[in-house]
N, C-alpha and C positions, 0 to 999 in steps of 0.2 A: 296764209300759212307760210312759215319760214321767215317772216319779217320780224326780227327781234327788236326793231325800233318802233313798231306800231303800238298803239294803245289798245287795251282791251278792258272790259268791265269785269271786275272780280266780285263774285257773289260771296255771301257769308259762308256758304258751304265750301266754296273753293278756299276761302281763308282758313277754315278749320283744317282742310287737307294740307295746305301749305305750311301751317304751323306744325303739324305732325312731322312733316319732312324736315323742317327747320330744327326741330327738337331732337330728331332721331338719326338723321342721316350720317352724322359723324361718329355715332356709336355703333354703327353696323359693321360687322366683320365678315359678312358673307361675300364670296367672290363670284362675280358674273362670268369671268373667263377662267375656265378650268384647264386651259392648255389643249394640246392636240389629243383627239380621241384615240383610245386604244382599240376600239371596235366600231365598225360602221355597219349599220343595218338599214337595208332599203325596205320600205313598205309601200303598198298601194292597195286601193280598194275600188270596187264599182258596186253597182246595185246587185250584181250577181254573186260576187265573192271577193276574197282578199288574198294577198300573197306577200311573202317576205323573202329576203335573201341575206344570208350571212356567209361571206366567203363563198365556198362551193355548195353550201347547203341551201335548199329551197323548201319552203313550206307554203301551204295554201289550203283553202277550203271554200266551199259554197256557204252562203249565209243560211241560217235556219229560218223557218217561217216567221219566228218572232223577231229575228234580227233584221231581215231584209227590208222591213218597212221603216226603219230608222232613217233619219236625215243623213246625207252623204258625209257631213262633218262628223257625225257620231260613228259612222262606219269606218272612216279613216282613223279615228281614235281607237276603235276596237281592233283594227288591223295592227296598230302599234302595240296595243296591250297583248294580243295573242302572240305576236312575234316575240316579245320579251319573255312571255311565259314559255313559249316553245324552245327558245334558245337559253333558258335559264342555266342549264348545266355548263354552257360555254361562257357564261357571264359571272360565274361565282367569284372569280378573282379579279374582275374588271371594275375599275372605279369610274371610268368616263366612257359613256356610250353615246355615239352620234346617230341620230335617226334621220334618214333622208325620206321625206314625204312631200308630196306636191300639193298638200292642202294647208291653207293658211291657219285654219282653226286647229288642226292637228299639230301643225308646226308650233303654234304658240303654247302648246301644253306638253310637248315631248321633253325628254330629259335634257337635251343639249341645245336648247333654243339659243344660247349665247354663241354657239358655233355656227349658227345658221344665218347667213346674210340675206336680208330681204332685198331683192332687186326686181323692180317692176311689179305688175299686178299678177296675181295668181287666181284662178277660179276657185271660189269658195264652195259653190254649190254644184258645180259641173261634175259629170261622171267620166270625163275623158281620162284615160289611164296614162300615167307617166311611163309605165312599162307593162304592156298587156301580157307579155310572156310570164310575168310574175304572178298573175292572178289565176287562180284555179278556175277552169272552165268546164270541168266534167260535172256530172250529176252525182258523183260519188260523195258521200259524207266523209269528211276527214276529221280525225281527232286533232283539235286545234292545239292541244297541249303537248303532244309528243311526236307526231308524225313528221319526219324530215326525209328528204330524198335528195340524191345527188343530181344536179342538173346535167343534162347531156350537152348543154351549150358550154361555151368557154366561160371560165370562172370570171365573175364580175367583181371588180374592186373599185376603190374610190376614184380612180382615174380612167376607167374604161366602162362606165355605165352606159348601157345602150338605151339612152332616153329617146322617146319618140315624140314628146310634146315639148314645145319651146319653153313652157313654164317650168318643166322639170330641169331642163338643161341650165336654166338660169340659177337653179339652186345647187348645182354641182359646185363644190368649193375646192379649188385647186390652190395650194399655197406655192406659188411659183418660186419664191425665194428659198423655200425649203428644198425644192428640186435642184436649185442652183447649188445649194450646200451639199446635197447628196452627190451631185455630179463631181464636185470638187473632191469629196472623200473617196469616190469611186476611182479617182485618178491616183489614189495613194496619199493624198494630202490629209494630214492629221486633223482631228476635230478642232484643236486649239488654233491651228493655222487657218482653218476654214473660217473660224469665227472672226479672226482678224481681217481676212479678205472680205467677208460679208460686211464688216464695219466700214468698208470703203464707200459703200452706198449709203447716203443719208436716208432717214426714215421716209421722207417725202418721195425720194427717188424709188425706194423699195415698193412703196404703195403704188406708185405709177407703173412700175415694171410688172407687178403682180397682175394688174388689170390686163395687160397685153399678153402675158404668158398664159393666163387663163383663157383668153380668146384663142390663142394658138392651140392650146390643148383641145378645146372644143372643135376648132376648125379641123384638126387632124382626126379627132374622134368621129366626126360626121362622115369623113371621107375614108375612114379605116386605114389611115396612114400612121406610120411610126413617127411620133413627135420628136424623138431623139435622133434617129438616123433617117434623114430626109434628103431632099434635093433642093438646089437653089431655085428650081422652077416652081416647086410647091411654095417656097417662101414668097416668091414674087406673086403667086396666085393669092396668098394670104394677104399681102399688102394691097393687092388690087381689090380684094373683098372689103378691106377696111376703107379704101378710097371710095368705093361705090356706096359704102354706108355713110359717106359724107364727112369723113375725118379730114382734118386740115393737114397741111404739109408738116406743121410742127408736131401734130399727134402721130403722124406716120414716122417721123424721125424718132420719136420716143419709142414707138413699136420696134423699129430697127435696132435701137440701142438695147431694148429689153431682150430681143432674140440673141444679140451678141453676148449679153451678160449671161444668158441661159447656156451659152457654150456651143451654139451651132457654128460649125466651120465647114468650109468647102475648099478643097485643095490647100489645106493648112492656112486658110485665110478666114478671119471672123466674118460672119454673114454681113455685118454692117459695113465692111470694107470691100465686099465683093464688087467687082466692076459693074456687073449687071444691076445690083441693088443700088449702087450709087447713081447709075444712069437712070434707073427707075425714079428715084427721088427727085432728080433734076426735072424729069418729065412732069412729076406731080406739081412741082413749083411753077412750071410754066402753065400748066392747065388750071391750077388753083393757087395763084400767088397770094402771099400773105398781105393782107390789107390792114393798115393801121388807121382805124376810124377816128381815134381820139387825137387829132392833130392839134387841137387847142386844149388849154388847161384853165381851170378856174383861177380867178384873181384872189390872191392871198388877202388883200385888203377887205374883201367881203367877210371873211372869218374874223379878221382882226377887229372889225367894227363890233361884232357880236361879243368878242372877248373883252373889249373895253367896257361894255355894258355890265359885264359880270364883275363889278367892282363896287365898293372896296372889298377885298378878298376876306376881310374879317367878318363881313356881314352876309356873305353868301353861304348856301348850304354846302355840306360835305360833298354831295353829288356834283354840284356845279363847280366846286373847287377842284375835284378830281378830273372832271372833263376839261376844265381850263388848263390844268397842269399837263395832262396828256397831250393836248393839242399843241401847246407851246413847245413842249419837248420835241414833238414830231416836226414842227416847222423850223425851229431854231437849229436843229441838228440834222435835218433831212434824213431822219432815221426811220427804220422799219418798226412795225409793231413788235416784232421779235426782240429788238434791242431794248425797247421800253420795258417789255415783259421781263427781261433779264437784269434790269437795274436792281442792285442790292445795296442796303445801307452799309454792310460790311466792306463794300468796295467804294464807298463814297468818301471824298476828301473835301472838307469845307475850307474855303479860302476867304480872303477879305471881300472879294467882289464876285465870287462864283462858287459853284459846286462842281466837282469833277467826279465822274464815275468811270471806273475801269471795268471792262467786260472780259472775263476770262473764259466764258463758254464759247462753243462754236457758233458762229453766225452763218447765215446763208452764203456770204461772200468769203468766209474763211478758207484758207488754202495754205499749203506749206510756204513758209517764209513771209506770210502776211500777218501784220499786227493789227488787231482790232482798234479802230479809232476810239478815243475817249469821247464820252458824252459830256459836254461842258455846258452848264446852265449859268450863263453870265448875266450880271445885272444890266438893266437898261434904263439909266437915269432919264433919258429924254421923255419917257412915258411910263410911269410907275404902274399904270393899268395893264401894261403888256410885259412887265418885268417877270420873267420866269423864275429869277432868283428869289424875289419876294413871295411869289406864289408857292414855291417849294418850301420856304421857311414857314409859311402859314400852314401848309399841308402837314409838315412834320409835327408842328405844334398841335394841330387838331387831331392827329391820329396816334399820338403817343400813348393815350390811355387804352385804345382799342387794339393796338398793335401786338401786345403780348411779346412773344419771342419771334414774330414773323420778320424775316430779314428782307423780303422783297419790298421794293419801294412802293409800288402801286397796290393798294388793297381794294377789296370790294367795299362799296359804301353801304351795303346791307349786311346784316348779321349772317354768319359769325365773323365777318371782316377778315377773311382769308386772302391769300394772294390770288390774283386773277390770271386767267389764261391769256395766251397771245390773241386768240379770237375775240376775247372780251375787250382787250385793248382796241382792236380794230373797230368793234361795234361802238365804242365810246367816241372814237375819232369820227366815225360816220354820223353819230348822233349830233355832234357839234356842227358838222358840215350841213346836215339836214336842217338844223335850227337856223343856220345862217342863210338858207335858201339855195344851197347847191344841190343839183340833181344827183342824188346818190344812186339812182338807177343807172347812171352813166359813169360817174366817178366814185371809185371805192376808196377805202382808207389809205391804200398804198399810193394814191394820187398825190398825197401831201409831199412826197419826195420830189415829184415832178414840179408841183406848184412852187415849192420853196426854192428849188435849184434854178428854175426858170426865172423866178423873180430876182434871185441873186445875180444871175447873168445879165438880166435887163438893167440892173443897177450897177453894172460894170465891176462886179466881183470877178477876179481872175479865175479862169477855168481850173487852174491848178489847185486853188483853194477850194473850189466846189468839189473837185474829185476827192481831195483829202477828207473833207467833211462827210461826204456821202459814202466813202469807202470804195470808190471805183478806181481801178488801175489804169483805165484807158479812157481818153476823151471820146472814143468811138461809142462806148456804152452810153455816155451822157447824151451825145448828139443824136444817137439812133432811137433811144427809148424815152429820154426824160426831158430834153430841151424842146419845149413846145411854146407856141404862141399864147401869151396870156390873154384870155378873153376879157374885154373891158365892157362896161355898160354903155349903151347908146344914149349918152347924155342929151343929145339933140332931140331925139324922139321923146324922152321923158319930159323935157321942158315944154315941148309943143303940146303934149297931152295934159299938162297940168292945168287945172281950172283956176 
């Protein structure tokens, strides 16, 4: 599971299903993501009864004799159904309802399954209640369609759900970045200005921050602490909790940054810069130092031997031609999959002995004052089998009829031949590495940057040229993360073992 490079047997029935998707997927207009919910309803059920909460309203009932013998999955679905019927007057003008339920089967069939993130395993057949106070426990029969009553407990909302089972807590969805936006606006910052400030965090950073802010919310919820107005002592307890969960120094550093972005300050100092927090992180590093296991890197010549065999380019398949092109671009420019993904024909300039691509999109290394390096695909007369210039010429020739109006350089080699994602580029690089005999369980697609730059240094290319090609501003980055010892084959052992 999860291995996109492994092979599998495709039956005739599977082919029919795949053909339907291939014929219909680009004509579908339905949206999976409907945005933030306007209303959140909690439901729960047991073999005794069911319950639901909407804001301060609570409803519930015992099951009838006919209902109680149903499977727990059916009972969970009935709880959702009765909740929607009971709250129908409150939902007349609502377009998007989110249902919080701790049952996988019920979850798969509720209105807002696209808003519900699956994390870990949840009991499908168990009767453990996510919120026992929600389920009716009296013997009184309740009208499921109309009876509502005010809870004597504190009102329950999407961020203060008193969950009692770990499975339910995992399903509580907190959008931490939205809370950051709200905190900015609460300080009097306009919505437009808040949007600009939010754009300072890349999408990957926002995704990472949301994970730790959610953990912070749950941590405070379980201890009945205010997540907005807290103490540095509680923050240190939170970081200690993450440390005891096995998180690394780097992960804890990300958690610290997330809490700083969330706006936690003590004595007008952001939590990430508080002296005690800084001292705590130093202690983490000493107790759990970062270890770089991949001190060696694979030899580029191993892949080059495979690429030579994929010749002449006029005779190989479009798939092999695509794989060869992507790998040669990665090696000759020490570039990330992201950069290859962003190459466009409209930004390509053809010269006598090379193709030049300018990238105007933001890259991972982009920063104020930084100019994205050009991707230059230069001819290589010493060995035409490894000439990326000739490979690209053949690729453009072979894809001209299937390209239509697609501007991206790299297309899918299967219909409908659309542009591919960054992750697909990475999988194609790994595919070539795997075919060449490189252990892709250790080395990922990103290792091409280290392999190519280490080989260049080994062949006496000036470090300044390496930094310019890879887009690094400091030799420290290259020396710390990318300059590795190239692993060579033990020729002596091979010769001895030959028959």
